[in-house]
Phi, psi and omega in degrees: 000137182261142186276140173237132182267098184292331178292319177294323176301322178272354178073035180234159174290162177295332181268014184302145177282167180302323183292320176295322179293317180298311184297322178293318178299310181302322182296311183287322181295321177296323178292323192248002178302126182302334182290336182234346187275144176261357183294146188293321185255029187302313184296315180295316180295322181295319175300313183297321177293317177297323178296313180298316180296315185300327183279314187280340180286334183267121183300327180287316176300313185296319178296320180293320177298312180302331179289342179293343182086192182247133177220164174291142177303133179085357180288136174287136178205165172242146175299150186292162182303136176090351181297316182295319178289332178289318186252005177107140184282114182253350182065084189296329180303326184271345184275122183244351183221135181300326180293324180292325180297314186277340175296333182290344180294320194222023175078205187299151177272153186236355180235021170080068175217129168078331186227113173084176181273182183269338184291140181097350176280137179280138177230127176302150181283169185291140172276138176255145180223123183223156175258128181245128178263120190239136175291160174299320178300316178293323178298324185286326185252353182087154181203170176249136183243147168259103185263129180261129177231164178249099187266140179275133172224142182270124182280178180303332180276001177088359184271138175283132179241146172268120186250123176303140178216136179250130177239131174265126180230158176257126178263119177291155181296143180093009175308142182241160181292132181087359174295138177252116182257140176249127171249110189289141171067021176250018175263208182292155178291150180278168178246139180066035177092358183290158184291152176294153177285179182250159176254127179246129183243118172270119184278126171235120179282135173291151179296141177250141184299338185240322189257141169253146187251130169227100188065239175256005171267154183241147172238138181228130173282121184248100177295139171221154180285164175301318181292324176293323177293318183283316187265344182089157180196161176252110190239158177261137181226147175284154174218170176298337182256010181121177184279142174225167179250139181234154182261123171267116183287147174307138175082019177294149183246158176298138178094345178297150177248130173255121189266126173249103185296137175078006181260017177264208181281151178292148178258147181300326179273004183115160182078183177223161169287184180251162174248129180246121179267119183257110184300123174237120181276122187244130175263153180290142179285335174221150181234142173282164181302321179295315181296315182300319179297322178291323179294320182295321178295315179298323177297323179282332180279322188290139177260001183289132182236100180295341185252016182297336182284350177294335180083000000 
C-alpha cells in the first residue's frame, strides 16, 4: 500500500483542529473544483483533496490514519502490528489503495476521492465573515444591520469577479462586544448543488461617552463634590433606560462602586446585567472669595490627616 500524506495535501499541521481542516478543504476545493477551476490538473487535485478531507474530518478515520505513522508520500508500507484488529479487519492483502482502505470505515464517499470522478460532487459555499460596529443603544434594544459582503461570481468570460452584495440581518438585543453571530446559509452559493455557506458577524460596540462595557455590565464614572462624599447626598445618574437617583452614603471614598441591579445590558436568556457607578471626587476649578475662606477655615479646624499612614 502506498502512503499518502493527507495533512500535506490539505496544507495543515498534524495537530490541526477540525475547523482548520474544514477551512483548508473549502479553500482548496473552491480552487480546484473542475466546474470552476482553470488549473490543468484540477480534477485530479480535487479528488486528492476530497480523499484527504473525507479521512481527516472524521474522528474515527483520522485516529486510524494517525496510527499508520509517518512515511514519505508514495512510499510502500504496511500498517503497524495490531492496527487491523484495533480498527477492524479489512484484509490488507486485498487492499491496494489507501483511499479504499478508509472508505470502508464509513460507506460511500461524498466529496470525490478514490472512487469515481470529481464532477457531480456537491461542494458547500464559501463562508463570509464581517465586522459590524454597533452603538450601545442599538445593542441594548436590538437592531437591523445592512451588511456588505463581496461575493465571487463567474462572468460570461469565465473570470471570477468580486460583486458587492448587501445582506440585512437582525442583531438581537443584548449583543456584547466581541460576540460572533452566525447567520446560516447567507454565505456564498454552493457548487454542484452544495449547501450555501454561512455568514459570520463579529460584533464591535462603538465607544460611548459615558458608559464602559464589560460583558452585560456597564460602568459609569460618577463625579461627586467633596462635601457630597463627606456628608452623603442623593444624586441623579443616567442609565440606558433614563435617569434614576442613587444615594451616596456619608464618608464615601473615591473608587467606591454603587451597584444598580438590572440597569445594564439585556441578557439573551432574560434579565439584565448591572450598572456600577464608580465614585470620583471632583474639586472645583475656581473658587469665589467666600468659598476660598470657608475652605481655609475648614482646613484649620479639621484634624483629618489623609497621609497619617506614612508614619
